[in-house]
Each structure stands twice: as structure tokens, then as C-alpha cells.
C-alpha positions in Angstrom: 127.8 153.7 90.6 128.8 151.8 93.9 125.2 151.3 95.0 121.9 152.7 96.0 120.1 152.0 99.1 116.5 153.0 99.8 115.0 153.3 103.3 112.2 153.7 105.1 111.3 154.5 108.8 108.1 153.4 110.6 107.6 155.5 114.1 104.7 153.8 116.4 103.5 155.2 119.4 102.4 152.9 121.9 100.9 153.3 125.4 102.0 150.5 127.1 105.8 149.3 127.3 104.6 145.5 128.2 104.6 143.1 125.3 105.2 145.8 123.3 108.5 144.1 121.6 106.3 140.9 120.7 103.4 142.7 119.2 106.3 144.8 117.1 107.8 141.9 115.6 104.2 140.4 114.7 103.2 143.7 112.9 106.6 143.9 111.1 106.4 140.5 110.2 102.6 140.4 109.2 102.2 144.1 107.9 105.0 146.1 107.7 108.0 144.5 106.2 108.6 141.5 103.1 110.9 139.7 105.3 111.8 137.8 102.2 113.3 140.9 100.4 113.4 142.8 103.4 115.2 143.2 106.6 114.1 145.5 109.9 114.7 146.5 113.3 113.5 147.3 116.2 114.5 150.1 118.1 113.0 151.0 121.6 112.8 155.1 121.9 111.7 156.8 125.1 109.7 160.5 124.8 111.0 162.6 127.5 
């Protein structure tokens, strides 16, 4: 075996972009990810 990767995606729908990145970062740190064992990346996505 060369490796195993387990991943997950969490999509958040927000109604206001002002201040979102800080709020999302706090949610990830406190609720969604375990920063000791997991990394996370915030990627903004604009619906059209």
C-alpha cells in the first residue's frame, strides 16, 4: 500500500461576505476541525 487519504468537505452558505472569513476561520478552529490532527482550507465560492 502506498497511502490512504480520508477527506471531508463542509459547505457553508452565508448571506453576508463582510467579516465572513474571520467567522468561518473561528468555526473551523472551534467546531469543525481538530487543529491538532487536521488541516483545513477556506475557499470562497461565488454562486452565479
